[in-house]
All heavy atoms as an XYZ file, in Angstrom:
619
protein
N       0.839     -1.183      0.000
C       0.000      0.000      0.000
C       0.880      1.241      0.000
O       0.591      2.204     -0.686
C      -0.966     -0.023      1.209
C      -1.946     -1.191      1.071
C      -1.719      1.284      1.329
C      -2.835     -1.417      2.258
N       1.969      1.187      0.772
C       2.861      2.345      0.848
C       3.557      2.598     -0.485
O       3.946      3.715     -0.773
C       3.900      2.135      1.939
N       3.674      1.582     -1.295
C       4.351      1.747     -2.577
C       3.376      1.854     -3.744
O       3.767      1.732     -4.893
C       5.310      0.574     -2.804
C       6.417      0.459     -1.757
C       7.254     -0.783     -2.007
C       7.289      1.698     -1.753
N       2.076      2.029     -3.440
C       1.114      2.284     -4.493
C       0.136      1.167     -4.784
O      -0.727      1.326     -5.643
N       0.231      0.048     -4.108
C      -0.713     -1.040     -4.343
C      -2.041     -0.723     -3.660
O      -2.077     -0.131     -2.590
C      -0.169     -2.351     -3.798
N      -3.119     -1.130     -4.292
C      -4.430     -0.928     -3.674
C      -4.642     -1.997     -2.602
O      -3.957     -3.021     -2.565
C      -5.530     -1.030     -4.730
O      -5.611     -2.364     -5.215
N      -5.598     -1.746     -1.738
C      -5.904     -2.722     -0.683
C      -6.384     -4.039     -1.293
O      -6.056     -5.108     -0.806
C      -6.942     -2.153      0.267
C      -6.430     -0.957      1.034
C      -7.421     -0.497      2.081
N      -7.061      0.775      2.667
C      -6.125      0.961      3.579
N      -5.419     -0.060      3.993
N      -5.880      2.159      4.065
N      -7.132     -3.952     -2.377
C      -7.600     -5.160     -3.061
C      -6.425     -5.969     -3.609
O      -6.387     -7.184     -3.506
C      -8.545     -4.763     -4.194
C      -9.100     -5.946     -4.936
C     -10.157     -5.500     -5.951
N     -10.741     -6.637     -6.586
C     -10.500     -7.003     -7.838
N      -9.714     -6.275     -8.595
N     -11.066     -8.068     -8.339
N      -5.461     -5.279     -4.171
C      -4.283     -5.949     -4.734
C      -3.468     -6.643     -3.642
O      -2.973     -7.752     -3.843
C      -3.431     -4.906     -5.459
C      -2.247     -5.453     -6.149
C      -2.639     -5.835     -7.533
N      -1.418     -6.135     -8.257
C      -1.383     -6.896     -9.304
N      -2.495     -7.392     -9.774
N      -0.272     -7.145     -9.895
N      -3.352     -6.000     -2.490
C      -2.635     -6.599     -1.364
C      -3.372     -7.855     -0.884
O      -2.754     -8.893     -0.625
C      -2.467     -5.581     -0.221
C      -1.950     -6.241      1.041
C      -1.545     -4.456     -0.650
N      -4.694     -7.782     -0.784
C      -5.481     -8.934     -0.355
C      -5.361    -10.086     -1.347
O      -5.190    -11.243     -0.954
C      -6.943     -8.542     -0.172
N      -5.421     -9.781     -2.628
C      -5.287    -10.822     -3.648
C      -3.897    -11.446     -3.628
O      -3.747    -12.651     -3.848
C      -5.600    -10.262     -5.036
C      -7.071     -9.950     -5.303
C      -7.237     -9.284     -6.670
C      -7.901    -11.215     -5.222
N      -2.877    -10.663     -3.361
C      -1.525    -11.203     -3.273
C      -1.393    -12.142     -2.086
O      -0.741    -13.193     -2.177
C      -0.508    -10.068     -3.160
N      -2.030    -11.790     -0.970
C      -1.972    -12.648      0.210
C      -2.679    -13.982     -0.045
O      -2.171    -15.045      0.330
C      -2.597    -11.941      1.402
N      -3.829    -13.933     -0.682
C      -4.566    -15.162     -0.979
C      -3.852    -15.964     -2.066
O      -3.716    -17.184     -1.961
C      -6.014    -14.841     -1.408
C      -6.708    -16.069     -1.944
C      -6.784    -14.270     -0.235
N      -3.388    -15.292     -3.098
C      -2.742    -15.978     -4.212
C      -1.492    -16.734     -3.815
O      -1.192    -17.796     -4.367
N      -0.776    -16.219     -2.834
C       0.441    -16.897     -2.399
C       0.190    -18.201     -1.668
O       1.068    -19.059     -1.592
N      -1.006    -18.375     -1.146
C      -1.302    -19.596     -0.400
C      -2.354    -20.468     -1.076
O      -2.549    -21.607     -0.677
C      -1.796    -19.242      1.017
O      -2.905    -18.364      0.910
C      -0.702    -18.607      1.829
N      -3.012    -19.951     -2.076
C      -4.066    -20.721     -2.725
C      -3.521    -21.931     -3.473
O      -4.107    -23.018     -3.413
C      -4.860    -19.821     -3.677
C      -6.107    -20.431     -4.295
C      -7.092    -20.831     -3.210
C      -6.753    -19.463     -5.256
N      -2.406    -21.793     -4.141
C      -1.834    -22.903     -4.906
C      -1.456    -24.076     -3.993
O      -1.834    -25.222     -4.282
C      -0.631    -22.423     -5.752
C       0.102    -23.597     -6.384
C      -1.104    -21.450     -6.821
N      -0.747    -23.847     -2.869
C      -0.461    -24.987     -1.991
C      -1.723    -25.622     -1.387
O      -1.786    -26.846     -1.242
C       0.415    -24.396     -0.884
C       0.973    -23.156     -1.449
C      -0.032    -22.651     -2.437
N      -2.723    -24.809     -1.074
C      -3.965    -25.354     -0.511
C      -4.665    -26.231     -1.546
O      -5.087    -27.352     -1.238
C      -4.899    -24.221     -0.022
C      -6.284    -24.750      0.291
C      -4.307    -23.542      1.194
N      -4.796    -25.743     -2.763
C      -5.442    -26.544     -3.811
C      -4.628    -27.797     -4.136
O      -5.194    -28.859     -4.408
C      -5.662    -25.696     -5.062
C      -6.704    -24.589     -4.935
C      -6.783    -23.779     -6.217
C      -8.059    -25.150     -4.559
N      -3.307    -27.670     -4.109
C      -2.461    -28.848     -4.317
C      -2.661    -29.886     -3.222
O      -2.737    -31.089     -3.484
N      -2.772    -29.420     -1.985
C      -3.012    -30.329     -0.866
C      -4.365    -31.007     -0.966
O      -4.498    -32.199     -0.652
N      -5.369    -30.278     -1.403
C      -6.700    -30.863     -1.580
C      -6.654    -31.930     -2.670
O      -7.224    -33.015     -2.523
C      -7.748    -29.775     -1.904
C      -9.052    -30.381     -2.394
C      -7.994    -28.917     -0.681
N      -5.966    -31.651     -3.760
C      -5.869    -32.615     -4.861
C      -5.128    -33.872     -4.433
O      -5.583    -34.994     -4.691
C      -5.182    -31.969     -6.061
N      -3.996    -33.699     -3.771
C      -3.230    -34.863     -3.305
C      -4.032    -35.645     -2.265
O      -4.066    -36.880     -2.285
C      -1.859    -34.422     -2.731
C      -1.167    -35.560     -2.013
C      -0.986    -33.892     -3.850
N      -4.701    -34.921     -1.364
C      -5.526    -35.585     -0.360
C      -6.650    -36.390     -0.982
O      -6.970    -37.487     -0.519
N      -7.276    -35.855     -2.028
C      -8.345    -36.593     -2.700
C      -7.814    -37.855     -3.359
O      -8.440    -38.920     -3.275
C      -9.020    -35.701     -3.742
N      -6.649    -37.755     -3.991
C      -6.056    -38.944     -4.618
C      -5.690    -40.000     -3.585
O      -5.936    -41.194     -3.781
C      -4.823    -38.546     -5.432
C      -5.108    -37.703     -6.675
C      -3.801    -37.262     -7.320
C      -5.955    -38.478     -7.660
N      -5.122    -39.572     -2.469
C      -4.763    -40.520     -1.402
C      -6.025    -41.135     -0.807
O      -6.074    -42.338     -0.528
C      -3.904    -39.820     -0.326
C      -3.736    -40.693      0.896
C      -2.552    -39.441     -0.896
N      -7.062    -40.322     -0.612
C      -8.320    -40.842     -0.072
C      -8.930    -41.881     -1.004
O      -9.459    -42.899     -0.542
C      -9.297    -39.702      0.167
N      -8.855    -41.634     -2.300
C      -9.377    -42.608     -3.260
C      -8.572    -43.907     -3.215
O      -9.143    -44.997     -3.268
C      -9.363    -42.021     -4.674
C     -10.390    -40.923     -4.942
C     -10.152    -40.313     -6.313
C     -11.796    -41.468     -4.830
N      -7.257    -43.794     -3.105
C      -6.407    -44.986     -3.061
C      -6.621    -45.772     -1.771
O      -6.744    -47.002     -1.788
C      -4.942    -44.585     -3.201
N      -6.673    -45.088     -0.653
C      -6.826    -45.769      0.630
C      -8.269    -46.230      0.831
O      -8.511    -47.220      1.524
C      -6.372    -44.844      1.781
C      -4.863    -44.660      1.687
C      -6.758    -45.398      3.125
C      -4.284    -43.755      2.725
N      -9.212    -45.550      0.207
C     -10.617    -45.929      0.332
C     -10.875    -47.354     -0.089
O     -11.693    -48.056      0.509
N     -10.184    -47.798     -1.074
C     -10.345    -49.181     -1.532
C      -9.779    -50.167     -0.518
O     -10.273    -51.281     -0.397
C      -9.679    -49.340     -2.882
C     -10.393    -48.558     -3.946
C      -9.896    -48.881     -5.340
N     -10.749    -48.216     -6.304
C     -10.378    -47.164     -7.016
N      -9.174    -46.679     -6.898
N     -11.217    -46.611     -7.858
N      -8.753    -49.759      0.206
C      -8.153    -50.650      1.205
C      -9.025    -50.795      2.453
O      -9.024    -51.852      3.092
C      -6.771    -50.121      1.617
C      -5.704    -50.077      0.527
C      -4.444    -49.405      1.046
C      -5.399    -51.482      0.045
N      -9.746    -49.749      2.803
C     -10.554    -49.774      4.026
C     -12.043    -49.966      3.731
O     -12.885    -49.673      4.581
C     -10.333    -48.489      4.860
C      -8.925    -48.399      5.356
C     -10.739    -47.269      4.098
N     -12.346    -50.464      2.587
C     -13.737    -50.655      2.171
C     -14.534    -51.469      3.187
O     -15.700    -51.197      3.449
C     -13.773    -51.352      0.821
C     -15.146    -51.448      0.230
C     -15.105    -52.055     -1.125
N     -14.180    -51.241     -1.928
C     -13.983    -51.369     -3.217
N     -14.641    -52.288     -3.866
N     -13.159    -50.616     -3.866
N     -13.916    -52.448      3.812
C     -14.606    -53.295      4.783
C     -14.995    -52.567      6.060
O     -15.873    -53.013      6.790
N     -14.336    -51.468      6.363
C     -14.624    -50.719      7.581
C     -15.694    -49.642      7.389
O     -16.133    -49.027      8.356
C     -13.354    -50.055      8.113
C     -12.288    -51.032      8.505
C     -11.132    -51.142      7.757
C     -12.444    -51.840      9.608
C     -10.151    -52.045      8.105
C     -11.468    -52.750      9.968
C     -10.319    -52.858      9.210
N     -16.062    -49.379      6.153
C     -17.013    -48.309      5.858
C     -18.425    -48.869      5.810
O     -18.693    -49.843      5.113
C     -16.668    -47.652      4.519
C     -15.290    -47.018      4.433
C     -15.024    -46.540      3.022
C     -15.163    -45.883      5.410
N     -19.316    -48.253      6.557
C     -20.704    -48.696      6.584
C     -21.603    -47.542      6.173
O     -21.543    -46.468      6.736
C     -21.090    -49.175      7.987
C     -20.252    -50.314      8.474
C     -19.238    -50.086      9.380
C     -20.455    -51.587      7.996
C     -18.450    -51.127      9.824
C     -19.680    -52.639      8.425
C     -18.664    -52.405      9.342
N     -22.409    -47.766      5.173
C     -23.370    -46.763      4.747
C     -22.885    -45.824      3.661
O     -23.672    -45.045      3.146
N     -21.587    -45.852      3.341
C     -21.080    -45.024      2.246
C     -20.130    -45.842      1.394
O     -19.580    -46.849      1.840
C     -20.355    -43.750      2.739
C     -19.128    -44.102      3.575
C     -21.273    -42.835      3.480
C     -18.237    -42.912      3.842
N     -19.940    -45.401      0.198
C     -19.013    -46.057     -0.715
C     -17.582    -45.634     -0.385
O     -17.350    -44.600      0.229
C     -19.367    -45.636     -2.143
O     -18.287    -45.779     -3.004
N     -16.636    -46.432     -0.805
C     -15.223    -46.105     -0.563
C     -14.791    -44.878     -1.353
O     -13.824    -44.213     -0.986
C     -14.345    -47.296     -0.924
N     -15.483    -44.581     -2.421
C     -15.146    -43.415     -3.249
C     -16.363    -42.501     -3.364
O     -16.701    -42.037     -4.448
C     -14.624    -43.849     -4.640
C     -13.265    -44.500     -4.523
C     -15.607    -44.783     -5.327
N     -16.996    -42.213     -2.248
C     -18.200    -41.391     -2.208
C     -17.859    -39.944     -2.574
O     -17.128    -39.272     -1.840
C     -18.811    -41.453     -0.813
C     -20.108    -40.686     -0.705
O     -20.840    -40.655     -1.709
O     -20.376    -40.144      0.375
N     -18.355    -39.446     -3.698
C     -18.003    -38.086     -4.121
C     -18.529    -37.006     -3.171
O     -17.893    -35.961     -3.011
C     -18.614    -37.951     -5.504
C     -19.634    -39.020     -5.605
C     -19.222    -40.112     -4.667
N     -19.658    -37.249     -2.521
C     -20.199    -36.253     -1.594
C     -19.272    -36.108     -0.390
O     -18.948    -34.994      0.039
C     -21.631    -36.637     -1.154
C     -22.139    -35.697     -0.074
C     -22.570    -36.647     -2.348
N     -18.814    -37.227      0.168
C     -17.904    -37.170      1.319
C     -16.594    -36.485      0.955
O     -16.086    -35.661      1.722
C     -17.611    -38.576      1.830
O     -18.787    -39.185      2.287
N     -16.055    -36.818     -0.204
C     -14.806    -36.196     -0.637
C     -15.003    -34.703     -0.892
O     -14.144    -33.887     -0.555
C     -14.271    -36.881     -1.895
C     -13.791    -38.321     -1.704
C     -13.387    -38.932     -3.048
C     -12.637    -38.376     -0.732
N     -16.138    -34.342     -1.462
C     -16.429    -32.934     -1.721
C     -16.595    -32.142     -0.439
O     -16.108    -31.011     -0.322
N     -17.273    -32.725      0.550
C     -17.451    -32.049      1.832
C     -16.109    -31.864      2.525
O     -15.820    -30.806      3.088
C     -18.446    -32.818      2.725
C     -18.425    -32.317      4.154
C     -19.848    -32.729      2.144
N     -15.268    -32.891      2.486
C     -13.944    -32.787      3.113
C     -13.099    -31.719      2.418
O     -12.446    -30.900      3.083
C     -13.239    -34.133      3.071
N     -13.114    -31.699      1.102
C     -12.357    -30.686      0.360
C     -12.905    -29.294      0.648
O     -12.141    -28.336      0.836
C     -12.408    -30.981     -1.139
N     -14.219    -29.173      0.700
C     -14.829    -27.886      1.017
C     -14.464    -27.414      2.413
O     -14.208    -26.228      2.636
N     -14.411    -28.347      3.361
C     -14.035    -27.985      4.731
C     -12.605    -27.469      4.791
O     -12.314    -26.489      5.491
C     -14.203    -29.189      5.654
N     -11.713    -28.099      4.050
C     -10.317    -27.637      4.019
C     -10.241    -26.236      3.422
O      -9.520    -25.369      3.929
C      -9.429    -28.631      3.225
C      -8.056    -28.042      2.948
C      -9.297    -29.945      3.981
N     -10.986    -25.986      2.361
C     -10.976    -24.664      1.735
C     -11.574    -23.595      2.653
O     -11.072    -22.465      2.709
C     -11.714    -24.706      0.402
C     -11.021    -25.518     -0.692
C     -11.915    -25.621     -1.929
C      -9.682    -24.922     -1.054
N     -12.609    -23.945      3.401
C     -13.206    -22.987      4.339
C     -12.216    -22.660      5.460
O     -12.047    -21.488      5.831
C     -14.531    -23.530      4.912
C     -14.991    -22.732      6.114
C     -15.606    -23.530      3.835
N     -11.548    -23.671      5.990
C     -10.562    -23.431      7.048
C      -9.414    -22.575      6.516
O      -8.936    -21.664      7.196
C     -10.052    -24.766      7.627
C      -8.857    -24.562      8.532
C     -11.169    -25.464      8.385
N      -8.972    -22.836      5.292
C      -7.906    -22.018      4.698
C      -8.368    -20.580      4.532
O      -7.619    -19.636      4.818
C      -7.482    -22.605      3.356
N      -9.601    -20.384      4.092
C     -10.127    -19.022      3.923
C     -10.211    -18.305      5.271
O      -9.899    -17.121      5.372
C     -11.494    -19.070      3.253
N     -10.617    -19.015      6.314
C     -10.653    -18.413      7.649
C      -9.247    -18.063      8.136
O      -9.060    -17.070      8.844
C     -11.339    -19.349      8.638
C     -12.845    -19.523      8.446
C     -13.377    -20.606      9.380
C     -13.571    -18.216      8.653
N      -8.274    -18.868      7.750
C      -6.892    -18.583      8.142
C      -6.337    -17.361      7.413
O      -5.423    -16.709      7.905
C      -6.008    -19.796      7.858
N      -6.898    -17.025      6.259
C      -6.440    -15.851      5.512
C      -6.987    -14.554      6.084
O      -6.398    -13.488      5.895
C      -6.892    -15.914      4.055
C      -6.284    -16.991      3.232
C      -5.015    -17.462      3.330
C      -6.904    -17.737      2.200
N      -4.821    -18.457      2.416
C      -5.960    -18.651      1.704
C      -8.182    -17.720      1.641
C      -6.244    -19.529      0.676
C      -8.454    -18.596      0.617
C      -7.502    -19.488      0.142
N      -8.101    -14.606      6.776
C      -8.786    -13.389      7.210
C      -7.898    -12.506      8.079
O      -7.778    -11.301      7.840
C     -10.100    -13.734      7.947
C     -10.705    -12.512      8.596
C     -11.080    -14.363      6.971
N      -7.270    -13.069      9.092
C      -6.446    -12.266     10.005
C      -5.287    -11.563      9.316
O      -5.147    -10.333      9.431
N      -4.450    -12.305      8.598
C      -3.330    -11.643      7.916
C      -3.765    -10.619      6.866
O      -3.132     -9.575      6.728
C      -2.577    -12.801      7.253
C      -2.911    -13.986      8.074
C      -4.317    -13.766      8.547
N      -4.846    -10.890      6.171
C      -5.305     -9.935      5.162
C      -5.812     -8.663      5.830
O      -5.477     -7.553      5.408
C      -6.401    -10.558      4.270
C      -5.776    -11.611      3.358
C      -7.104     -9.496      3.449
C      -6.783    -12.391      2.559
N      -6.601     -8.805      6.893
C      -7.098     -7.615      7.597
C      -5.944     -6.785      8.146
O      -5.961     -5.563      8.102
C      -8.040     -8.033      8.722
C      -9.376     -8.504      8.196
C     -10.315     -8.867      9.286
N     -10.586     -7.671     10.099
C     -11.245     -7.710     11.230
N     -11.689     -8.855     11.682
N     -11.466     -6.612     11.909
N      -4.932     -7.467      8.676
C      -3.768     -6.752      9.214
C      -3.010     -6.042      8.098
O      -2.582     -4.899      8.245
C      -2.846     -7.740      9.925
C      -1.829     -7.097     10.803
C      -1.106     -8.109     11.679
N      -1.883     -9.331     11.816
C      -1.381    -10.562     11.684
N      -0.113    -10.726     11.428
N      -2.127    -11.620     11.819
N      -2.842     -6.717      6.973
C      -2.085     -6.130      5.861
C      -2.779     -4.923      5.256
O      -2.120     -3.944      4.898
C      -1.841     -7.188      4.786
N      -4.102     -4.963      5.150
C      -4.786     -3.846      4.505
C      -5.131     -2.723      5.484
O      -5.492     -1.637      5.054
C      -6.064     -4.299      3.757
C      -7.104     -4.873      4.699
C      -5.708     -5.260      2.655
C      -8.426     -5.198      4.041
N      -4.991     -2.981      6.776
C      -5.340     -1.932      7.730
C      -4.141     -1.111      8.202
O      -4.321     -0.076      8.823
C      -6.039     -2.539      8.950
O      -5.129     -3.335      9.685
N      -2.940     -1.549      7.887
C      -1.754     -0.823      8.339
C      -1.641      0.506      7.579
O      -1.934      0.580      6.386
C      -0.478     -1.677      8.169
C       0.683     -1.046      8.906
C      -0.155     -1.898      6.712
C       1.872     -1.960      9.068
N      -1.262      1.515      8.292
C      -1.060      2.830      7.663
C       0.246      2.803      6.871
O       1.267      2.350      7.383
C      -0.997      3.919      8.736
C      -2.320      4.248      9.357
C      -3.302      4.794      8.335
O      -2.899      5.603      7.481
O      -4.476      4.393      8.391
N       0.222      3.287      5.632
C       1.435      3.271      4.816
C       2.610      4.002      5.453
O       3.742      3.543      5.360
C       1.003      3.959      3.517
C      -0.459      3.742      3.461
C      -0.927      3.748      4.881
N       2.351      5.092      6.134
C       3.463      5.833      6.760
C       4.094      5.029      7.889
O       5.312      5.050      8.059
C       2.964      7.184      7.281
O       1.937      6.995      8.232
N       3.285      4.288      8.648
C       3.844      3.434      9.695
C       4.669      2.306      9.110
O       5.709      1.939      9.652
C       2.721      2.853     10.564
C       2.053      3.887     11.417
O       2.610      4.960     11.656
N       0.857      3.573     11.876
N       4.213      1.764      8.013
C       4.941      0.684      7.361
C       6.325      1.164      6.893
O       7.320      0.485      7.084
C       4.146      0.169      6.174
O       4.867     -0.778      5.453
N       6.350      2.329      6.286
C       7.638      2.879      5.811
C       8.545      3.244      6.984
O       9.764      3.058      6.911
C       7.392      4.102      4.938
C       6.747      3.810      3.583
C       6.393      5.112      2.890
C       7.667      2.971      2.738
N       7.973      3.731      8.056
C       8.764      4.126      9.226
C       9.399      2.886      9.878
O      10.529      2.941     10.347
C       7.858      4.835     10.227
C       8.602      5.756     11.135
C       7.672      6.596     12.020
N       6.731      7.365     11.212
C       5.423      7.405     11.435
N       4.891      6.733     12.434
N       4.634      8.113     10.673
N       8.689      1.748      9.883
C       9.220      0.537     10.501
C      10.337     -0.088      9.673
O      11.197     -0.764     10.205
C       8.088     -0.474     10.709
C       7.056     -0.084     11.767
C       5.925     -1.104     11.769
C       7.699     -0.001     13.138
N      10.310      0.126      8.386
C      11.326     -0.448      7.531
C      12.545      0.423      7.599
O      13.626      0.184      7.473
C      10.827     -0.556      6.070
C       9.723     -1.550      5.924
C      10.113     -2.978      6.257
O      11.215     -3.401      5.885
O       9.318     -3.657      6.893
């Protein structure tokens, strides 16, 4: 912000830097869940080993938690006064 970036641009940069690892983790987790689901099929009652609804809910929960984790740092980054930021550096 002190160097001319808008608050929206700062927020997008904060989210963009962590969105790729979060989506990568969700993708890898889904693949591992599909692979392990076949191994634990005997322990599952009432759902399929590759139930798309369960996998979707789990992926959605991870994305919601990641979004909640972004709120604090983004609010802090966009609320700092540019003059204070320059003075601290």
